[in-house]
C-alpha positions in Angstrom: 92.0 129.6 126.4 91.9 127.7 123.1 88.9 125.9 121.7 89.2 123.0 119.3 86.1 122.0 117.3 85.7 118.5 116.0 82.7 117.9 113.7 82.1 114.1 113.6 79.7 111.3 112.8 76.7 111.0 110.6 74.9 113.8 112.6 77.9 116.1 112.1 78.0 116.7 115.9 80.5 119.2 117.3 82.8 117.8 120.0 85.0 120.4 121.6 88.2 120.5 123.5 88.5 123.5 125.9 92.1 124.0 126.7 93.8 126.2 129.3 97.0 127.0 127.5 98.8 128.0 130.7 98.4 124.5 132.2 97.7 122.3 129.1 94.6 121.0 130.9 91.5 120.3 128.8 87.8 119.5 129.1 86.2 117.2 126.5 82.7 118.4 125.7 80.3 116.0 124.0 82.4 113.3 122.6 80.3 112.0 119.7 80.2 109.1 117.3 83.7 109.1 115.9 85.5 108.3 119.1 88.7 107.2 117.3 89.0 110.6 115.6 88.4 112.4 118.8 91.0 110.3 120.6 93.5 110.9 117.9 92.9 114.7 118.0 93.3 114.6 121.8 96.7 112.8 121.5 97.8 115.2 118.8 97.0 118.2 121.0 99.3 117.0 123.8 96.9 118.1 126.5 95.8 116.6 129.8 92.1 116.0 130.1 90.4 116.7 133.4 86.8 115.8 132.6 84.2 114.8 130.0 81.4 117.4 130.1 78.1 116.5 128.5 75.6 119.2 127.5 72.9 116.5 127.2 72.5 112.8 126.6 71.2 112.4 123.0 73.2 109.6 121.4 75.1 111.8 118.9 76.7 113.7 121.8 77.7 110.7 124.0 78.6 107.8 121.7 82.3 108.5 122.2 82.1 108.4 126.0 83.2 104.8 126.5 86.4 105.2 124.4 87.3 108.6 125.8 86.6 107.5 129.4 88.6 104.3 129.0 91.5 106.2 127.4 91.7 109.1 129.9 90.1 107.8 133.1 88.6 111.3 133.7 85.1 111.8 135.3 82.0 112.1 133.2 79.7 115.0 134.1 75.9 114.8 133.3 72.8 116.6 134.6 70.7 113.9 136.4 67.5 114.9 134.5 69.1 113.3 131.4 70.2 110.1 133.1 67.2 108.1 131.7 68.2 109.2 128.1 71.9 108.3 128.9 71.0 104.9 130.2 68.9 104.2 127.1 71.5 105.1 124.5 71.3 101.6 123.0 67.5 102.1 122.4 68.2 105.6 121.0 70.6 104.1 118.6 68.2 101.4 117.6 65.6 104.0 116.6 68.1 105.4 114.1 69.2 102.0 112.7 72.4 102.1 114.7 74.0 99.9 117.4 75.4 101.2 120.7 76.7 99.5 123.8 75.6 100.7 127.3 77.6 103.7 128.5 79.7 103.8 131.7 77.8 105.4 134.5 78.4 109.2 135.0 80.7 110.1 137.8 79.4 113.6 138.7 75.9 115.1 138.6 75.8 118.6 137.2 73.5 121.2 138.9 72.5 124.7 137.9 75.0 127.2 139.2 77.9 124.7 139.6 81.4 126.0 138.7 83.6 123.8 136.7 87.3 124.6 136.3 90.0 123.8 133.7 93.3 125.0 135.1 92.7 128.7 135.6 89.5 128.8 133.6 86.1 128.8 135.2 82.7 127.9 133.7 79.2 128.1 135.2 76.6 125.4 134.6 73.3 126.8 133.3 70.4 124.4 133.2 68.3 125.0 130.0 65.8 122.2 129.5 63.4 122.0 126.6 65.6 120.2 124.0 66.1 117.5 126.6 65.2 117.6 130.3 68.8 117.9 131.4 70.3 120.1 128.8 72.9 122.5 130.2 75.1 125.3 128.9 78.7 125.8 130.1 79.3 129.5 130.2 82.4 131.5 131.0 85.5 133.3 129.6 83.3 135.1 127.1 81.9 131.9 125.5 79.1 129.4 126.0 79.1 125.8 125.0 75.4 125.3 124.3 75.0 121.8 122.9 71.7 121.7 121.0 70.0 124.6 122.9 70.7 127.4 120.5 72.0 127.5 116.9 72.8 130.2 114.4 69.3 131.3 113.3 67.5 128.4 115.1 67.0 126.6 118.4 67.1 122.9 119.4 64.4 120.6 118.2 61.7 119.9 120.8 59.9 116.9 119.2 62.0 114.3 120.9 61.0 112.7 124.3 61.3 115.3 127.1 61.3 118.2 124.7 59.1 121.3 125.1 59.2 124.4 122.8 58.1 127.0 125.4 60.4 125.6 128.1 63.4 125.8 125.7 62.6 129.3 124.5 62.1 130.6 128.0 65.3 129.0 129.2 67.3 130.6 126.3 65.9 134.0 127.2 66.7 133.4 130.9 70.1 131.8 130.7 71.6 132.8 127.4 70.2 136.2 126.4 71.2 137.5 129.8 74.9 137.0 128.8 76.8 139.9 127.0 76.0 140.2 123.3 79.7 139.5 122.5 79.5 136.0 124.1 80.5 133.4 121.5 78.1 130.4 121.5 79.7 127.2 120.4 76.9 125.0 119.1 76.3 121.3 119.0 76.0 121.3 115.2 77.1 123.9 112.6 79.0 127.1 113.1 79.3 129.2 116.2 77.3 132.4 116.7 77.0 135.1 119.3 74.4 136.0 121.8 73.9 139.4 120.2 73.4 138.0 116.7 70.7 135.6 117.9 69.0 138.2 120.1 68.7 140.5 117.0 68.0 138.0 114.2 66.9 134.6 115.5 63.3 134.2 114.4 62.6 131.9 117.3 63.6 134.6 119.8 62.5 137.7 118.1 58.9 136.5 117.7 59.1 136.2 113.9 58.5 132.4 114.2 55.1 131.2 115.4 54.1 127.6 116.0 51.2 126.4 114.0 
């Protein structure tokens, strides 16, 4: 397996290519604002996409969907609890002084426990709401693609519509902290981390941080 990280856009969102080197198949996770850059990188890698996997539907993680969907024709995967956010991306963009066209409808609904495959690689869908209602993590092969659920030393913001602090923290404890400490967590913004590092040092998970 090979992972290609592509920071992009004004929110410096991380898009990822997850590549099965044996088959040259690839999943595109969270194509963000700079669709042209992501499309160029995809062509340069010489891989065959099999799906666009969305960890959630905030605009910085989905703005590239129309271009990548048009270029590749692969199915778009989204948890149905984030469909309202997805359908209102133009309104999300307006709130940030941006413009966005409506997105193509998702092709596949993600559900907790689903298995997704890229060639010989398998990943399990883990539903972790709290940052958004339909936030998911794709976990397998010793890694987890967590979107904006967990960061190095922090967790996702919960002040946006559909967010809830306790729901997010409980979901992280249930779905991420149960993974081996060595699991690499590829985050939606910033550097990767590990489950063990966050278990030991993340103030939101150790109890060092208190609301209010």
